Structure formats: structure tokens, C-alpha cells
N, C-alpha and C positions, 0 to 999 in steps of 0.2 A: 859561906858559900857564895853569897851575892857579891862579896868583895872581889872575887875572881872572875865575875861575869862582866861582859861589856854592856854598858847602858846604851840602849837604842837612841840615837839622835835624829834619825830620819826613818820614815816608812816609805814603802813602795806601793803605790796604788795601782794594782794590776788593771783595773778598769775593764775594758772590753778587748784585752790583749788576745783572747782566743779568736777574735774576728780581725786578725792582723791585716788582711787584704781590704778591709772595709773601713779603715781608720778615717780616710778623707771623706768618705760618704757619710760616716757617722758625725764627723765634725760639721759638715754642711747642714745635716739634719738638726743637730742640737743647737747650732748657731741660729738657724731659722726659728726653732722653738723658743730660744732665749729672747730673741729680738721681738717676736710676736707676744711672748709672755709679758715683757716689760711694757710694750706699747699698749696691750689690751688692759692691763691693770692700771697703768698711768692714765689712760683715757677714762677708765671707770672712775678713778679718784677725781679727775678734772671735771667730769660731768656732774658728779655729786657736789663739788664745790661751787660750780658756776650756776647751776640750775636750782632756783628756789623750790621748785616742785619736788626735788629730791632731798630736801632738808627734813627728812623724817627719820625716826629711829631705825627702820629697816635699812635704809641707805647709809646711815651713819655707821652701822655695824658692817655693811658691805664695803664701805670705804676703808675701815680698819682691816678687813680681810684682804683687800687688794694691796694695801701697803705691806701687809705681812707677806703676801705671795711674792712681791717684788724682792723683798729681803731674803725670803726662803730660796728663791731661784738663784739669787746672787751669792748665796752661801755655797752652792754646789756646782753650778754650771760653769762659771769662769775657769775654775781649776780643771774641770773635766775637758773643756774646750782647749785649754793650753796643752794638756797632756795629749789629746788627740792630734793637735797640729804639730807640736814640736817633738813628741815622743818622750818628753820629760815627765816621768811618773813619780819622781821623788817629792815628798812633802815633809817638812821638818816636824819633829815631835810637837813643838809648840803650835805650829800651823795646823796640825792634825787635831789637837785638842781644842783649838779655837773654832775650827770648822764643826767639830762634833758638838761643842757647846751651843753655837748659834742654831745648828740644825735641830738639836733636841729642844732648845728653848722655844723656837718658833713653831715647831711641831706640836708641842704641848699647848702653846698659846692658841693654836688653831683649833684644838679640841674644845677649849673653853669658849672661843668665839662662835664656833658652830653651835654649841649648846645654848649660848645667849641668843643667837639668831633664831633657834627653834623655839625658845621661850617667848621671844618677841612675836613669832607667828602664832603661837598658842594663845597669847593674850588677844591678838588682833582678831582671831577667828572664834575663839571660845568665850572670851570676855570683852567683847567690843565696847561695852558701856564703860568699862573701867580702864580701857587701853590708854586714853589720853592722860588721865590722872596718874596712872602707874608709870608709864614710860615717859616721864618728864626728861628734860635735857640733863639735869643733874644725875638722874638715875641711869641714863644711858652712858654718861661719862664714867660713872662708878662701875658699871658692869664691864665696860671695855677695859678700864684700868685694872680691875681685878683679874681679867683674863690674861693681860700682859704680865702682871705681877706673879700670878700663880705659875705661869710658864717659866718665868725666870727663877722663882724659888725652887721649883721641882728640879730644874736642870742644875742649879747651883749645888744642891745636895747630891745629885747624881754625879756631878763633876768631882766633888770631894772624894767620893767612893772610887771613881776611876783613877784619880791621882794617887791612890794608895797602892795601886798595882805596879808591879815591877816588870819592865820590858827589857829582855836581854837578847832576843832573837827567837825565831826568824822575824824579819821585818816586812814581809810581803802581805799586804791586805788584799784579799781577793774580792775587791769591790771598787766602785767608782768614786766613793767618798769615805770619810772616816766615820763609820757607823759603829755603834757600841758593841754589837754581837761579834763582828769580825775582830775588833780590837781586843775584846776580852779573851778570845781564843788564842791570841798571840802572847798573852801575859805569861811570865815565868812564875808568877806568884800562885798561891792557892786561891782560886777565884770562886770557891764555893760560897763564902760569905757574901762576896760582892754580887754574885748572881742572884742570891736570894734577896738581898737588900734592895737591889735594883728592881727586881720583879715586884717586891712589895710596894716600893715607892711608885713604880709605874701604875700599879693597881690603884693605889690611893689617889694619885693625881689625875689619872685618865679615866678610870671607871665611873666616877660620879658624873662628869660631864656627858659621858656616853649614855648613862641611865637617864639623865635629865633630858637629853635629846630624844631618846627612845620613848620615854613617857609623854613628852610633849606631842609627839606625832601619833601616839596611840589615842590621846584625847582629841587631837585635831581630826584624825580620820573618823573617829566615832561621832564627832560633832558634824562632820560633813555628811556622813551617811544618814543623819537625821533630817537633813534639809529635804523637804518634800519635792521640790522641782528639780528636774535634771539640769536646767540652766543654772540654778542657784548652786548646785553641787559642783558643776564645772568651774564656775566663777570663784568659789571658795578654794577649790583645789589648785587653781592656777596661781593663787597668791603664795602658795608654799611649795609647789611642785619643783621649782628650780632649786630651792634649798634642799629638798629631799633628795634630789639627784646628786647634789654635791656631797651631802652627808653619806649617802650610800656608797658612793665611789671612794671617798676618803677612808671610811671605816672598813669597807670591804677589803681594800688593799692592805691595810694595817693588819687585819685579822689573818690574811693569808701569810704575811711575812712573819708575824710575831707569835701567833697562837696555833697555827697548824703544826702538826707533828713533823719532826725533821725526817725527811725521806730523800733518797737520791734524786728523785724527780724534782722535788722542791728546790734542792741545792742547785740543780742545773738551771732552774728558771728564777733563782733568787734575785738576780740583778734586774730581770724584766719586771718582777713583782714590785721591786723597790722603785722602779720608774713610775709605777702606777700611783704612788703616794708622795713622790718627791718632785718629779719634773712635770708630769702631765696635768695634775690638778691645778697648778699655778696658771696654766694656760686655759684650761677648760672652765674653771670657775667664772671668770669674767665673761667668757663667751656664752656660757649657759645662762647667766643672769641677764645678759644683754639681749640675746636672741629670743628669749622667752618672756621678756618684760617690756610691755608697751610704754611705760613711763621712761625707761632708759632709752629706748629707740626714739621716742619723741624728743628727748633731751639731746640726743646725738644729731637729729635732723636740725634742731635749732642752732646747735653749735656749728655745724657745717654751713648752715645758712649765713650765720654771722661771718664765718671765715671767708666765704666766697664774696660777700658784700664788700669786705675790706680789700679783697683783691681787685 
């Protein structure tokens, strides 16, 4: 039967086609978001590299996160911007698979990086006497490397399962990027095994870092509540509040998209929910860490001071 079917060579990303009259406005909006995302994350990495006071485990992991966010945004936004500007919604099968691979790989890596960052805050607040000896340079590099490797391994297995599927039409993806759920819906193959296998893999590779993050903050909050002085509690909470905001935002959006039951209302707002964990976090993460962090703001003042002196 498959021999008589046409193999799909291109997909059509419908994007925000339902907002036909707002395409140029959306283009300008997402272009501004992309530019500011790249600038904010690049500036964060630059500050961490040039300021000796930021050469600590927490900022090392933040630098990794900022690098990841630049790659994450560049996986999705350039194609979206091109589609909004030119109206060209076609993407090759190979291009779609490559976009899916990097999106899934970087998303999985972010789960692990956020869990490592929460573990770092747990040690700093709950085990301060052991922090320096535990979070050595070699240990930090190992934790970051494991985060990137785990994300790659998960997505590679995921990709093998996706490549077993047969696509013969239709070719329209009702999304603004090549995401797994809309892709699976287009397959002409029996997707039952693929859906179960992918769900199990997603659980194995993403649930442990979520639990580690959750447990770290349970212990952190319990430890903070034991501090007798109000000033002490505020100071301790300020060291981890930025990361807690980032984690809540990221996992909250993912929960809505992947774990909430399928309803007509959810379907109508699925693209909006997807923006909450694909486009916006990449911009908000560096802003949240910068605006709520005295060390980063001080490093920025020093960098600007050097820049104006050179002028």
C-alpha cells in the first residue's frame, strides 16, 4: 500500500495564518523579540566572561543557559520571521527534521541545566560549608557536560522513532515550527507504538530533572523558613528567587502544552502556549537574572564604564 503513496518531501508550516491581516505586525514584534533575545543573552555571556566576580558556579551555569537560549531562539525564530515576511511557509522534510532535532535537544538540555542550577542553589543555601569543596571547577564542567549530553542522547533516540514514521499527506503543520505532536498527527503510519515510546522516553529523560529541581526548592524553602531574622530570610530567598521564577515559567508552560487534556479551548490557544516555552523564556531569562541580581548589574556598570572611557 505504501508503494502507491506519495512520500512527503516538504511540509507547510501554517504558522499564524489565521491572523492574515497582522502578518507584518507579527514580523516586527518577533524581529524585535529575536534581536533583544540575542543581545540580552550575548551580553550575559560577555559579562560572565570579562568580570572576575562572576567566575562562580552559579554564573558558569547561567552562561551555559544563555548560550543555549541563543541557539534555541535561532532554531525557531529565523524561519518564522522569513515566513511572516515573504509568505513562504514551505519547509523541506530534512529541514523540518533538523529543526525538530535541535528544538527537542536544546529543550531537554534546558531541563537538566535548570535542575543543575537548582542543585547549585540548594548547596549554597542548605550546605554552605560544603559548597566550595563540592562545586569545584571540574564538578561544574561535568554537570554542564552531562546536561548537554543527556539532551542530545534523548533527542537522538526520539529522532530514530520519528524517522520510522511514514508521511504521505496531508503536509500542513498547524504550528509555527516542526514540533513532535503536530508531526505525528500527519503520519500515515500506525503511530500507537511511537506515541507510547516517545511518552516513556520523555518521562525517563525529563521527569528526573524536574523532581531534582522540585526537591531542591522544597529543601531550600524549608531551610529559609528556619532562619530567625526577617532580613536573613529575604537575603537567602533573593539568591534563588530569580531561578525559581525561570523554572516556574518554563515548567508551567510545558505542563499546559503536553500534560493538560486535549480540549477545543486548548487547541485554539496551543500556539500561544507554545510561545510561552519557546520564544519568551529565551528573552525573559537573562532579563530576570540581570534585573534581580546586584552582581550582574554591577558588572554591567563596570563594562559600560570601560566602554565610555574608550570612547
